[in-house]
C-alpha positions as CSV (number, residue, x, y, z in Angstrom):
1,M,-11.4,-18.4,6.5
2,K,-10.0,-15.2,8.0
3,K,-6.6,-15.9,6.4
4,H,-8.1,-16.3,3.0
5,L,-10.3,-13.2,3.4
6,S,-7.2,-11.1,4.4
7,S,-5.3,-12.4,1.3
8,L,-8.2,-11.4,-0.9
9,L,-8.3,-7.9,0.6
10,F,-4.5,-7.6,0.0
11,L,-5.0,-8.7,-3.6
12,I,-7.7,-6.2,-4.2
13,A,-5.6,-3.4,-2.6
14,A,-2.5,-4.4,-4.7
15,M,-4.6,-4.3,-7.9
16,L,-6.0,-0.8,-7.0
17,W,-2.5,0.4,-6.2
18,G,-1.1,-1.1,-9.4
19,F,-3.6,0.7,-11.7
20,A,-2.9,3.8,-9.7
21,F,0.5,4.0,-11.5
22,S,-1.5,4.7,-14.7
23,A,-3.5,7.3,-12.9
24,Q,-0.4,9.0,-11.7
25,K,1.0,9.0,-15.2
26,A,-2.2,10.7,-16.4
27,A,-1.7,13.4,-13.7
28,E,2.1,13.8,-14.3
29,A,1.6,17.5,-15.2
30,L,1.1,18.0,-11.4
31,S,3.9,18.0,-8.8
32,P,4.0,15.0,-6.3
33,F,3.1,17.4,-3.5
34,V,0.0,18.6,-5.3
35,I,-1.0,15.0,-6.1
36,G,-0.4,13.9,-2.5
37,T,-2.4,16.7,-1.0
38,V,-5.4,16.3,-3.3
39,R,-5.5,12.5,-3.1
40,N,-5.2,12.4,0.6
41,F,-7.9,15.1,1.0
42,I,-10.2,13.1,-1.3
43,G,-9.4,9.8,0.6
44,A,-10.1,11.4,4.0
45,L,-13.3,13.0,2.8
46,F,-14.5,9.7,1.1
47,L,-14.0,7.8,4.4
48,L,-15.7,10.5,6.4
49,L,-18.7,9.9,4.3
50,V,-18.4,6.1,4.5
51,I,-18.1,5.9,8.3
52,P,-21.6,7.0,9.2
53,A,-23.1,4.5,6.7
54,L,-21.0,1.6,8.0
55,D,-21.9,2.5,11.6
56,K,-25.6,1.8,10.9
57,F,-25.0,-1.9,10.5
58,T,-23.7,-4.7,12.8
59,K,-21.8,-7.8,11.5
60,N,-25.2,-9.4,10.8
61,G,-26.4,-6.5,8.8
62,R,-28.9,-5.2,11.4
63,R,-29.3,-1.5,11.9
64,L,-27.8,-0.2,15.1
65,L,-29.7,2.1,17.5
66,R,-28.2,5.5,17.7
67,E,-27.5,5.2,21.4
68,N,-25.6,2.0,20.8
69,R,-23.1,3.4,18.4
70,R,-19.5,3.6,19.4
71,P,-17.6,6.9,19.8
72,D,-16.4,8.4,16.6
73,F,-12.7,7.7,17.1
74,T,-10.8,5.9,19.8
75,V,-7.4,6.9,21.1
76,S,-5.7,3.9,19.3
77,E,-7.3,4.9,16.0
78,L,-6.1,8.5,16.4
79,I,-2.6,7.6,17.4
80,G,-2.3,4.7,14.9
81,G,-3.8,6.8,12.1
82,A,-1.6,9.8,12.9
83,V,1.6,7.6,12.9
84,C,0.7,6.0,9.6
85,G,-0.2,9.4,8.1
86,V,3.2,10.8,9.0
87,I,4.9,7.6,7.6
88,L,3.1,7.9,4.3
89,A,3.9,11.6,3.9
90,I,7.6,11.0,4.7
91,A,7.9,8.0,2.4
92,S,6.5,9.9,-0.5
93,V,9.0,12.7,0.0
94,F,12.0,10.3,0.1
95,Q,10.7,8.5,-3.0
96,Q,10.3,11.7,-4.9
97,L,13.7,13.0,-3.8
98,G,15.3,9.9,-5.1
99,I,13.6,10.1,-8.5
100,S,14.3,13.8,-8.8
101,E,18.0,13.2,-8.0
102,G,18.3,10.7,-10.8
103,T,16.8,7.3,-10.0
104,D,14.8,6.1,-12.9
105,A,11.2,4.9,-12.4
106,G,12.0,1.2,-13.0
107,K,14.8,1.1,-10.5
108,A,12.8,3.1,-8.0
109,A,10.0,0.6,-8.3
110,F,12.4,-2.3,-7.6
111,I,14.1,-0.6,-4.7
112,T,10.8,0.4,-3.1
113,A,9.5,-3.2,-3.5
114,L,12.4,-4.3,-1.3
115,Y,10.2,-3.6,1.7
116,V,9.1,-7.3,1.3
117,V,12.6,-8.1,2.6
118,M,12.6,-5.5,5.4
119,V,9.2,-6.5,6.8
120,P,10.2,-10.0,7.8
121,I,13.5,-8.7,9.3
122,I,11.8,-6.1,11.4
123,S,9.2,-8.7,12.4
124,Q,11.9,-11.0,13.6
125,L,13.4,-8.2,15.7
126,L,9.9,-7.8,17.2
127,K,9.7,-11.6,17.9
128,K,7.0,-12.2,15.3
129,T,8.1,-15.0,13.1
130,A,6.6,-16.5,9.9
131,P,6.6,-20.0,8.3
132,I,9.7,-20.9,6.4
133,N,7.8,-20.8,3.0
134,V,7.2,-17.1,3.6
135,Y,10.9,-16.3,3.8
136,I,11.5,-18.4,0.7
137,S,8.7,-16.4,-1.0
138,V,10.4,-13.2,-0.1
139,A,13.6,-14.2,-1.9
140,I,11.7,-15.4,-4.9
141,A,9.7,-12.1,-5.1
142,V,12.9,-10.1,-5.1
143,V,14.2,-12.0,-8.1
144,G,10.8,-11.4,-9.8
145,F,11.0,-7.7,-9.1
146,Y,14.5,-7.5,-10.6
147,F,13.2,-9.0,-13.9
148,L,10.1,-6.8,-13.7
149,C,11.7,-3.4,-13.0
150,I,15.4,-3.4,-14.0
151,K,16.1,-2.9,-17.7
152,D,19.9,-2.4,-17.5
153,D,22.6,-3.3,-14.9
154,L,21.7,-2.5,-11.3
155,T,24.2,0.0,-9.9
156,L,23.4,1.9,-6.7
157,E,23.8,5.7,-6.6
158,L,23.3,8.2,-3.8
159,S,19.8,8.9,-5.1
160,D,19.0,5.2,-4.8
161,T,19.8,5.4,-1.1
162,L,16.9,7.9,-0.7
163,V,14.5,5.5,-2.4
164,L,15.9,2.7,-0.2
165,I,15.0,4.8,2.9
166,C,11.5,5.1,1.4
167,A,11.3,1.3,1.2
168,L,12.3,1.1,4.9
169,I,9.6,3.6,5.8
170,F,7.0,1.6,3.9
171,A,8.1,-1.5,5.8
172,L,7.6,0.4,9.0
173,H,4.1,1.4,7.8
174,I,3.1,-2.3,7.5
175,I,4.6,-3.0,11.0
176,V,2.7,-0.1,12.6
177,I,-0.5,-1.2,11.0
178,D,0.2,-4.7,12.4
179,I,0.5,-3.2,15.9
180,F,-2.6,-1.0,15.8
181,S,-5.1,-2.8,13.5
182,P,-6.2,-5.5,16.0
183,R,-7.6,-2.9,18.3
184,C,-8.8,-0.3,15.8
185,D,-11.6,0.1,13.3
186,G,-9.8,0.0,10.0
187,V,-11.9,2.6,8.3
188,R,-11.5,5.2,11.1
189,M,-7.8,4.6,11.4
190,S,-7.4,5.0,7.7
191,C,-9.4,8.2,7.7
192,V,-7.1,9.7,10.3
193,Q,-4.1,8.5,8.3
194,F,-5.2,10.5,5.2
195,A,-6.1,13.5,7.2
196,V,-2.7,13.7,8.7
197,A,-0.9,13.0,5.4
198,F,-3.1,15.7,3.7
199,V,-2.0,18.3,6.2
200,L,1.7,17.4,5.9
201,N,1.6,17.2,2.1
202,G,-0.4,20.4,2.0
203,V,2.4,22.3,3.9
204,L,5.0,21.0,1.4
205,M,2.7,22.0,-1.5
206,L,2.3,25.5,-0.2
207,V,6.1,25.8,0.3
208,F,7.2,24.4,-3.0
209,D,4.3,24.6,-5.5
210,T,2.7,28.0,-5.2
211,P,1.0,29.5,-7.1
212,L,-1.2,26.5,-7.9
213,D,-2.2,25.7,-11.4
214,L,-5.9,25.1,-10.9
215,R,-6.5,24.4,-14.6
216,A,-4.0,21.6,-14.5
217,I,-5.7,20.2,-11.3
218,G,-9.1,20.3,-13.1
219,S,-7.7,18.5,-16.1
220,A,-6.3,15.8,-14.0
221,L,-9.4,15.5,-11.8
222,P,-10.5,12.0,-13.1
223,A,-7.1,10.6,-12.2
224,L,-7.0,12.4,-8.9
225,L,-10.5,10.9,-8.0
226,Y,-9.2,7.4,-8.7
227,L,-6.1,8.0,-6.6
228,G,-8.1,9.5,-3.8
229,I,-11.0,7.1,-3.7
230,C,-9.7,3.8,-5.0
231,S,-5.9,3.9,-4.3
232,S,-6.1,5.7,-1.0
233,G,-9.6,5.5,0.5
234,I,-10.3,1.9,-0.5
235,A,-7.0,0.2,-0.9
236,Y,-5.2,1.5,2.2
237,T,-8.3,0.7,4.2
238,L,-8.4,-2.8,2.9
239,Q,-4.8,-3.2,3.9
240,I,-5.5,-2.1,7.5
241,V,-8.6,-4.4,7.8
242,G,-6.7,-7.3,6.2
243,Q,-3.7,-7.0,8.5
244,R,-5.9,-7.6,11.5
245,D,-5.7,-11.4,10.8
246,A,-2.5,-11.7,8.8
247,N,1.2,-12.0,9.4
248,P,2.9,-8.8,8.2
249,A,5.5,-10.7,6.2
250,V,2.7,-12.4,4.2
251,A,0.9,-9.1,3.8
252,S,4.0,-7.5,2.4
253,I,4.4,-10.2,-0.3
254,I,0.8,-10.0,-1.5
255,L,0.7,-6.2,-1.4
256,S,3.9,-6.1,-3.5
257,L,1.8,-7.4,-6.4
258,E,1.1,-3.8,-7.0
259,S,4.3,-3.7,-9.2
260,V,2.8,-6.5,-11.3
261,F,-0.6,-4.9,-11.7
262,G,1.2,-1.6,-12.4
263,V,2.9,-3.2,-15.5
264,I,-0.4,-4.8,-16.5
265,G,-2.2,-1.5,-16.1
266,G,0.3,0.3,-18.3
267,A,-0.3,-2.3,-21.0
268,I,-4.1,-2.0,-20.8
269,V,-4.4,1.8,-20.4
270,F,-1.5,3.1,-22.4
271,G,-0.8,0.1,-24.7
272,E,2.7,-0.4,-23.3
273,V,4.3,-3.6,-24.6
274,L,5.8,-6.0,-22.0
275,S,9.3,-7.3,-22.6
276,L,10.2,-11.0,-22.0
277,G,11.8,-10.0,-18.7
278,E,8.6,-8.3,-17.5
279,Y,6.6,-11.4,-18.3
280,V,9.1,-13.5,-16.4
281,G,9.1,-11.1,-13.5
282,C,5.2,-11.2,-13.3
283,A,5.2,-15.0,-13.3
284,V,7.9,-15.2,-10.6
285,V,6.2,-12.7,-8.3
286,F,2.9,-14.6,-8.7
287,L,4.7,-17.8,-7.9
288,A,6.1,-16.2,-4.7
289,V,2.6,-15.1,-3.6
290,I,1.2,-18.6,-4.2
291,L,4.0,-20.1,-2.2
292,S,3.5,-17.7,0.7
293,Q,-0.1,-19.0,1.0
294,L,0.7,-22.7,1.2
295,D,0.7,-24.6,4.5
296,L,3.9,-26.6,4.4
297,K,3.8,-28.1,7.9
298,V,5.6,-31.5,7.6
299,G,4.3,-34.5,9.5
300,K,1.3,-32.6,10.9
301,K,-2.3,-32.7,9.7
302,P,-3.6,-29.2,9.2
303,K,-6.2,-28.2,11.7
304,K,-9.7,-27.9,10.4
305,D,-11.0,-24.3,10.6
306,A,-14.5,-24.5,12.1
307,K,-15.4,-21.3,10.4
308,D,-14.5,-22.6,6.9
């Protein structure tokens, strides 16, 4: 049951991230540093408001006595959240640098999605293996991303290397969450993550984007609210909670569905027409996700989960 719940949380997170591409397009008049600063501030503030409400209830829904509530933040939540916040801020910088230096959006999406390959490799180095079908799923997913994102021949430029570094950093983000999430409250850790990312993005915004265009920020407020509450506050928190009971390689495959939902969101919100290659890419990535969820143990009866 825990495995299926984690997969569902990842799927919801991927969907929220995918539709965030449309929100980002709606806010394209703003610089990436402004968007990052505002969305991380909204995400942190949203979770700060959510935490007290969640603390009033136990797993059974019973209200907790004030004296029985746990401390606001543990050391693990502060450290894990801070590390994840730094990673998010750095990854966004490398991704934007790559795009600014000439990598088009489709190629950037494909290269960034290569974290699905990097996560299993890093996990292997950390002695955390996954079933063989997961590794097969990774290879299939990469093929799907190629059809989904690449319109012309794939040639790598210097700017693409910057985006590739971004993919590596996102892979490290998943690994760090895998390390800290079992001993952390996901909402608190996520709140710290956004607070740290807000500070770092805020510094970059003040350096590169002053004076601020407050009118443009106001015009993009609906999109920024979606990015801050749904894409950041909810989706990243679901990722942290879900990874508590999931293999990081499996998590990376399901989370990578954001590229598919991004294409679907563009078609729904902006009326963008999908090409045959994009349809094929979506189908192949979905196939990879389904394969990653199968139990392919040969010659063994699957153990019955008492909680199912």
